[in-house]
N, C-alpha and C positions, 0 to 999 in steps of 0.2 A: 798475940791474941786480941788484946784489948784494942789495939790500934786498928786492927783489921775490922771489928765490930763497930768501932767509932767512924771508921772511913765509909763502911756500908751504911750506916745510919745517916750521915749526911748527903750520901748520894740519893738515898730514897726521898730524904726531905727536899732535896732539889727537884727530883722528879714529880712530886706532889705538887710543889709550888707551881711548876711550870704547867701541870694539867690544869690546876686551879685558874690560872690565867687564861688559858684556852677555853675553861668553861665560861669566864667572865665576858668573851666576846660576844657582843650582840648582833645576830644576824638580822638583816632588814625584813620586815613583815612583807610578805607578798600576796598581793592581791589579784584575783582574776575577776574580770569585769567585761560585759558586754558594752559596746561603745562605737562612736563614730570616727573615723580618720579622715582626716582632710588632705589632699595633695595639691601640690603647687604646679607651677608652669612645667617644671622638670620632672612630675610624675613621683616626687618623693613626698613622704608625709611630713607635713609641718606642725600640725597640731591633732590632738585626740581629745573629743569631748565625751565624758561619761554621760550615762543617761541621767543622773541627777543633776546635769548642767555644768559640772566642774570641767574646766578646761585647763588643758596642759600643753603649752608650747615644747615641741620635740623636733629632733632633726634625724631622721631615718634614712640614711643614704643609700644603704646596702641594696634595698629592694626597690623597685620603680613600677608603679602602677598607672592606670588610666590618668591622665593630668587634669587638673582643677575639678576633682569630683570628691563626694563623700562616700566612703566606704565603710560597710557595716563589718564589725571584726569582734574577735575575743581578743583581749590584751590580757598579758600576765605581766605584771609589773609592782615595782616598789615604789611609794610616793613619799615626798617631803613636803615642805612648806609651799612651794611654789613650782615644782618639777618633779618629774617621774624618771626612773630607770625602767625602761622597756626589756624585758627578758623574750618575751615572743609575742607575736602578733599573727593572728590567722583569721583570713576572711571569713565571714558568715554569710550563710544564704538569706536573701529577702525575698521572700515568695510572692511572685506576682498573683494579682487578684482578678480572677477571669468571672464574667457573668455565667450564672448557672447554665443560661441558654445556650452556651457555647458546647455542651456536652450531651451526647445521647445517653451516655453511660459514664458517670464520674469514676474516673481511675482511682482507687483508694485501697491500694495494697496495704495489709496491716503493718503497723507500727507498734513499737512499746512507747507508751507515754510515760515520761520522767516528772517534768513539771511544767509549770506557766506562768508568767508573770507580766504584768503590764507596766510601761513607763510611759513617759508624756507623749512619745511619738510611736512608739512601738509596742506590739504584743509579740512576745518572746516565748519560743518553746524549746525544750530540751526533750528530745525523742531519740528512739533508737530504731535501726532496722537491721534485719539479718542479711548479711553479705559474705563473700569470701575474698574480697580485695579491699585495700585501702584507698580505692579512687572514689571520684564524687559523683558516679553515673547514676545515681538514683535522683529522680526528678521529683520536686516538692513543689508546690503551689497552693492556692485558695480559691475555692468557688464560693462567690456571694451568692447564697441561694434565696433569702427572703428578709422582710423586715418584720419584726414581731413586737407587741407591744404587751406588757404586763403592769396593768395600773398606769402609773404616768410615765413607766420607763420605756425608753425606745431599744430596742435591741437587733444588732445586725447579725442574721444567722449565717455561718460560714461552714465549709467543709474543707478539711485539710485533704488535698490531693497528694497521692504518693504513686510513682512509675517505677516498678522494679525493672533494671535491665534483664533481657531475656538469657543472657549468659551467666547472670549471677546466681551462685549458690547460697543457700542459707547456712553458712558455717558458724558465725559467732554475730552477737550482737555490737553495733558499732554506734555509739551515741552521738548525736550532733546536734547543734543549735540551728534555729529557724526563726526568722523574725518577720512579722507583718507591719508593713509601713503603715500607719493608720490617717495619712492624710486623706481627707474627705470623709472620715468617719468620727470626727473629733465630737460632732454633735449627738453621737449614740452615747446611750448610759452604760451600755457594755456590750461586748463582743462574745456571741456563742460560736463554738466551733466543734463540729462534729468530727471526731477521729475514729477511724477502725482500727483497733488494738487487736493483738492475738488474743485477747479475752472478749472481743466483742466491739460494739460500737460504744463510745462513751461521748458525753456532751461536757465540754468546758466552758465556763462563764466566766469571763475576765472584764 
């Protein structure tokens, strides 16, 4: 009986040591960032530049995009000193900016506003729209409505445009990222964007 108890104790000790070793394994910390991915002559991504300017060389050969261009994307990765391991990369919409005069009535189907933040080259939005499918049929863009001055501040006033496909039902909320490229708007102190939400019109200033 004593031998059986001793053997059982040894087995339990080995099991506990094994579990402790598994717990000691350090999983890489994963980051999710909006970034620009650059493609080479063959359409493969060869570098990723985060919005803070950090540049990582990569070699993503599995998927090919338009050659020699910059793509806005959401990238999930773990980073080390001078390289990253990319776990997923999804293209992000960059909304075209139209003059307000292009519209008799601005299409502004309601959205859910989640967040907005500004980087050097982009004004970024996380919004949600009601949908019944996982396609990207919803169209989003921006209308440049006017210039407003507040004291010494120069403000570009925009509207976020949203067109819902006629066939789409409002079944569930689908969050999505949208970026506004700020080329030509760097001399403005801030950007004001009107967004039609399910709770009414709001103004976001960044």
